[in-house]
C-alpha positions in Angstrom: 108.7 104.2 103.9 110.4 106.2 101.2 107.6 108.8 100.8 105.8 111.0 103.3 102.3 109.9 104.4 99.8 112.5 103.1 97.4 113.8 105.7 94.3 115.9 105.4 92.8 117.7 108.4 89.0 118.4 108.5 88.5 120.9 111.3 86.3 124.0 111.4 88.3 125.9 114.0 91.4 127.2 112.2 93.4 127.5 115.5 92.8 123.9 116.4 93.5 122.8 112.8 96.9 124.7 112.9 97.8 123.0 116.2 97.0 119.6 114.8 99.0 120.3 111.7 102.0 121.1 113.8 101.5 117.9 115.8 101.3 115.9 112.6 104.3 117.4 110.9 106.4 117.0 114.1 106.2 113.3 113.4 108.8 112.1 110.8 107.3 110.8 107.6 104.0 112.8 107.6 103.0 115.9 105.7 99.7 117.8 105.8 98.4 118.5 102.2 95.1 120.1 103.1 93.2 121.7 105.9 89.4 121.9 105.2 87.0 123.9 107.4 83.7 122.5 106.0 82.3 119.3 104.6 81.8 121.1 101.3 85.4 122.2 101.1 86.5 118.7 102.0 84.4 117.1 99.4 85.5 119.5 96.7 89.1 118.9 97.5 88.7 115.1 97.4 86.9 115.2 94.1 89.5 117.4 92.4 92.9 116.4 93.9 95.2 114.3 91.7 96.5 112.3 94.7 94.2 111.4 97.5 95.5 111.7 101.1 96.5 108.5 102.8 94.9 109.6 106.1 92.3 112.1 107.3 92.0 113.6 110.7 88.3 114.2 111.0 86.3 116.3 113.4 82.9 114.8 113.8 81.3 118.1 114.6 81.4 120.0 111.3 78.8 122.9 110.9 77.5 122.1 107.5 76.9 118.3 108.0 75.1 116.2 110.6 76.7 113.6 112.8 78.8 111.0 111.0 77.4 111.9 107.5 80.8 113.1 106.3 82.5 110.1 107.8 80.2 107.7 105.9 80.6 109.7 102.7 84.4 109.4 102.8 84.1 105.7 103.7 81.8 105.0 100.8 83.5 107.1 98.1 87.2 106.8 99.0 88.1 103.3 100.2 91.8 103.8 100.2 91.7 106.7 102.8 92.1 105.8 106.4 90.4 107.9 109.1 91.3 109.0 112.6 88.5 110.8 114.4 89.8 113.8 116.3 86.8 115.2 118.0 84.9 116.3 121.0 82.1 113.8 120.2 81.9 111.4 123.2 78.5 109.9 122.7 78.7 106.1 123.0 76.6 105.7 119.8 78.9 107.9 117.8 82.0 106.1 119.0 80.4 102.7 118.3 79.3 103.7 114.8 82.8 105.1 114.0 84.4 101.9 115.1 81.9 99.9 113.0 82.8 102.1 110.1 86.5 101.1 110.4 88.0 104.2 111.9 91.7 103.6 112.6 91.6 105.5 115.9 89.3 107.8 117.9 90.9 110.6 119.8 89.0 113.0 122.1 89.8 116.7 122.2 91.7 118.4 123.5 94.4 116.3 121.7 97.5 115.3 123.6 100.5 115.6 121.2 102.0 112.3 122.4 98.7 110.5 122.1 98.3 111.7 118.5 102.0 110.9 117.8 101.5 107.3 119.1 98.5 106.9 116.8 100.3 108.3 113.7 103.4 106.1 114.3 101.1 103.1 114.8 99.4 103.9 111.4 102.9 104.4 109.8 104.2 101.1 111.2 101.2 99.0 110.0 101.2 100.7 106.6 104.9 99.8 106.2 104.3 96.3 107.5 101.7 95.6 104.8 103.5 97.3 101.9 104.2 94.9 99.1 102.9 91.9 100.9 100.5 89.5 99.2 99.5 87.4 102.2 99.7 87.6 106.0 99.7 85.0 108.7 97.2 84.8 111.5 99.7 86.0 114.1 100.5 89.0 111.8 96.8 89.8 111.6 96.5 89.6 115.4 99.4 92.1 115.6 97.7 94.5 113.0 94.5 94.6 115.0 96.3 95.0 118.3 96.0 91.6 120.0 98.2 88.6 120.7 96.6 85.2 121.1 98.2 82.6 123.3 97.0 79.0 123.1 98.5 78.2 126.4 96.1 80.3 128.4 93.4 80.2 125.6 92.7 83.9 125.8 93.7 87.1 124.0 95.9 89.7 125.7 96.5 93.3 124.9 99.4 94.3 122.7 100.7 96.5 125.6 101.2 93.4 127.8 104.9 93.2 127.0 107.7 91.4 128.8 110.0 93.2 131.1 112.7 95.1 129.1 110.5 95.6 126.0 109.3 99.2 125.6 106.3 99.6 123.3 107.6 102.8 121.7 111.0 101.2 120.9 109.3 98.1 119.7 107.1 100.1 117.3 110.2 101.9 115.9 112.0 98.6 115.4 109.0 97.0 113.7 108.7 100.0 111.4 112.3 99.6 110.5 111.9 95.9 109.8 109.0 96.6 107.5 111.4 98.3 105.1 114.0 95.5 105.2 112.9 92.6 103.1 116.3 90.9 103.5 116.2 90.8 107.2 118.5 92.1 109.9 120.9 90.8 112.5 121.2 92.0 116.1 124.5 93.7 115.3 123.0 95.5 112.4 120.0 96.6 114.4 122.3 97.8 117.2 124.2 100.0 114.7 121.1 101.4 113.2 119.4 102.3 116.5 122.3 102.9 118.8 121.0 100.4 121.4 123.3 97.6 122.7 123.5 94.3 120.9 122.0 92.5 123.9 119.0 94.9 123.9 118.6 94.6 120.1 118.6 90.8 120.4 116.0 90.9 123.1 113.6 92.9 120.9 114.2 90.6 117.9 113.7 87.5 119.9 110.5 88.9 121.3 109.2 89.4 117.8 110.2 85.8 117.0 108.2 84.6 120.0 105.0 86.3 118.7 105.7 84.8 115.2 106.3 88.1 113.5 109.9 87.3 112.7 111.5 84.1 111.4 115.1 83.5 112.5 117.7 82.1 110.0 121.4 81.9 109.7 123.5 84.4 107.8 126.8 83.0 106.6 129.8 85.3 106.0 133.2 84.7 104.6 134.8 84.1 108.0 133.7 83.2 111.5 130.5 81.7 112.8 127.2 82.4 111.0 125.0 85.2 112.5 121.4 84.8 113.5 119.3 86.8 111.0 115.7 87.9 111.5 113.2 88.2 108.7 109.5 89.2 108.7 107.6 85.9 108.4 105.8 86.5 105.2 109.0 87.7 103.5 110.9 84.7 104.8 108.4 82.2 103.5 108.3 83.9 100.1 112.1 83.8 99.9 112.1 80.1 100.7 109.4 79.4 98.1 111.4 81.2 95.5 114.3 79.0 96.2 112.3 75.9 95.3 
């Protein structure tokens, strides 16, 4: 993505808020635009700011508001803002209601930097994946909500159930890169961009083909054999439609 993702932190403890800000800004592509200590301060900021944040890290326990009231207020008034709960609230009912309300993630304090980084990169990846797309396929929706469906075994499996040689963090980075490349990429090009070997690059691309996220095609050059090119499915189908 060509612009930083704007993050707001709602946390009453300034020391914890400062730590979370550092965690966020250590991840490429994110910037913290506001730290709010109270629900009133958060509401005032959201009502007056010219550009709303893309994402809010929200502590459930805020002194001047009860329970999930602030969460539901943001959900009702600001539909474009995504929320990650970063909180000490572990009550099953609170977690369940936050999930029902569409929270992107729910992270228990004290926050592990790598756990938050994983969540932010997941958000970044999915935001990039959907950018500019008009429609998505069922397999792509399955990916976005974190499952893969296999008709062979007739059951859903977790996204983390990856084949040998496919690392989830590397896969996330590759998917994020592909979300910015509407014209597709070859294994050679991916190898150059990431520094991984061509065989490894091809392994990741073929895995994404196997779960129907990518569509392979042939890229013809001026000399030599055509190269196998990989394009995100929705982009590929739109390109083919435009040719008709």
